[in-house]
C-alpha positions in Angstrom: 0.8 17.7 -20.4 2.9 19.4 -23.1 0.2 22.1 -23.5 0.2 22.8 -19.8 4.0 22.9 -19.7 4.2 25.3 -22.6 1.5 27.6 -21.2 3.1 27.6 -17.7 6.7 28.2 -18.9 6.1 30.8 -21.6 7.2 33.8 -19.5 10.0 36.2 -20.5 10.6 37.0 -16.8 11.9 33.5 -16.2 15.7 32.8 -16.2 17.2 31.8 -19.5 19.5 28.8 -19.9 20.6 26.2 -22.4 19.4 22.6 -22.5 22.9 21.6 -21.5 22.6 23.8 -18.4 19.6 21.9 -17.1 20.5 18.3 -18.2 23.3 16.0 -19.0 23.1 14.2 -22.4 25.1 11.1 -22.1 25.8 9.3 -25.3 25.6 5.5 -25.4 28.4 3.1 -26.4 29.1 1.1 -29.5 27.8 -2.0 -27.7 29.2 -4.4 -30.3 32.5 -3.7 -28.5 31.0 -4.8 -25.2 29.7 -8.3 -26.0 29.3 -10.5 -23.0 31.5 -13.6 -22.5 29.7 -16.9 -22.3 29.8 -17.1 -18.5 29.2 -13.3 -18.0 26.0 -11.6 -16.9 24.5 -9.7 -19.8 22.0 -6.9 -20.6 19.8 -6.4 -23.7 21.0 -3.5 -25.8 18.7 -0.5 -26.2 18.8 0.6 -29.9 16.4 2.7 -31.9 14.3 -0.4 -32.7 13.8 -1.1 -29.0 13.1 2.5 -28.2 10.4 2.6 -30.9 8.7 -0.6 -29.7 9.1 0.3 -26.0 10.8 -2.9 -24.9 13.7 -5.3 -25.5 13.0 -8.8 -26.8 14.7 -12.1 -27.7 16.1 -10.5 -30.8 17.8 -7.6 -29.0 21.6 -7.7 -29.0 23.3 -8.4 -25.7 26.1 -6.5 -24.0 28.1 -7.1 -20.9 26.5 -6.0 -17.6 29.9 -4.6 -16.6 29.5 -1.4 -18.6 29.7 2.1 -17.3 26.6 2.6 -15.0 26.0 5.9 -16.8 25.0 4.0 -19.9 22.7 1.5 -18.1 19.1 2.4 -18.8 16.4 1.8 -16.2 12.6 2.1 -16.2 11.7 5.8 -16.2 14.9 7.1 -17.8 14.6 9.7 -20.5 16.1 8.6 -23.8 16.8 11.0 -26.7 17.6 9.5 -30.2 19.9 12.1 -31.8 20.8 10.4 -35.1 18.6 8.9 -37.8 15.2 8.9 -36.2 15.1 11.8 -33.8 12.7 11.2 -30.9 12.5 11.6 -27.1 10.9 8.9 -25.0 10.6 7.6 -21.5 12.0 4.1 -21.3 9.6 1.8 -19.6 11.2 -1.5 -20.6 13.6 -3.7 -18.7 17.1 -2.6 -17.7 19.3 -2.3 -20.8 22.6 -1.1 -22.1 22.4 2.2 -24.0 23.7 2.0 -27.6 25.4 4.7 -29.5 23.3 7.4 -31.2 21.1 7.6 -28.1 21.4 10.0 -25.2 20.4 9.2 -21.7 19.1 12.5 -20.3 19.6 13.2 -16.6 19.7 16.1 -14.2 20.9 16.5 -10.6 19.0 19.8 -10.3 15.7 19.5 -12.2 12.9 17.0 -12.2 12.5 14.5 -15.1 9.3 16.1 -16.3 11.1 19.5 -16.8 14.1 18.1 -18.8 11.8 15.8 -20.7 9.4 18.6 -21.8 12.2 21.0 -22.7 14.0 18.3 -24.8 10.7 17.5 -26.5 10.0 21.2 -27.0 13.1 21.5 -29.2 12.5 18.2 -31.0 11.0 19.8 -34.2 14.0 22.1 -34.5 16.4 19.2 -34.1 14.5 17.2 -36.7 14.8 20.2 -39.1 18.6 20.4 -38.4 18.9 16.7 -39.1 16.8 16.8 -42.3 19.2 19.5 -43.6 22.0 17.0 -43.6 20.9 15.3 -46.8 24.3 13.8 -47.6 24.6 11.9 -44.3 22.4 10.2 -41.8 20.6 13.1 -40.2 21.8 13.9 -36.7 22.3 16.8 -34.3 25.5 17.9 -32.4 26.1 18.8 -28.8 26.4 22.4 -30.0 22.7 22.2 -31.1 21.8 21.3 -27.5 23.9 24.1 -26.2 22.2 26.7 -28.5 18.7 25.5 -27.5 17.3 27.9 -24.9 15.0 27.1 -22.0 13.1 29.2 -19.5 13.4 28.4 -15.8 10.8 29.7 -13.4 11.8 31.2 -10.0 11.8 28.8 -7.1 8.3 29.6 -5.9 6.7 29.3 -9.4 8.7 26.1 -10.0 7.3 24.5 -6.8 3.8 25.3 -7.9 4.4 24.0 -11.4 5.9 20.8 -9.9 2.7 20.2 -8.0 0.9 20.2 -11.4 3.4 18.5 -13.6 4.9 15.7 -11.5 1.6 13.7 -11.0 0.8 14.1 -14.8 4.3 12.9 -15.7 4.1 9.9 -13.3 0.7 9.0 -14.6 2.0 9.1 -18.1 4.8 6.6 -17.3 2.2 4.4 -15.5 -0.1 4.4 -18.6 2.9 3.6 -20.9 3.8 0.6 -18.7 0.3 -0.6 -18.6 0.0 -0.4 -22.4 3.2 -2.4 -22.7 1.9 -5.1 -20.4 -1.3 -5.3 -22.5 0.7 -5.4 -25.7 2.9 -8.2 -24.3 -0.2 -10.1 -23.3 -1.7 -9.7 -26.7 1.5 -11.0 -28.3 1.5 -14.1 -26.0 -2.2 -14.8 -26.8 -1.8 -14.4 -30.5 1.3 -16.6 -30.5 -0.6 -19.3 -28.5 -3.8 -19.4 -30.5 -2.7 -18.4 -34.0 
């Protein structure tokens, strides 16, 4: 999918913009400040650990379900870890509250595959920037997102590209979900028999 994306968008005639022009990068909250009351509905907290394993579990922290809807993560959302371990992933776990140091990446104008691939395209550069901050936990700033350029095809070309990329992106999410279901089943069986 990434190879197809890079081949199809490598065109100097396309419009140039910044990552922040095509997507919103919403930072999560310090969820320890939003603990649920005993009688309140709660959500598991999505931290780096959960992002890496692809799901929340019984050991995940909890937060109030009454948090800003912009930091509630649902299946299919794009999550970008911008501090410590830098990575971009599609969340396919259960609904969760987004912790600090993670961005929820959204767009009103562009499809998910487009903003996902452009964020992923710049990931190595972001990792280099973070690695250069040896005295602190490596991270990037919003200014790094603003200075990261993207190429945007014209409307006709974009429609053709969408016909190719959207089914691939959707299938990718489907495969990730299936892998998670199989992993959960394996965990249940191992726990039961060993």
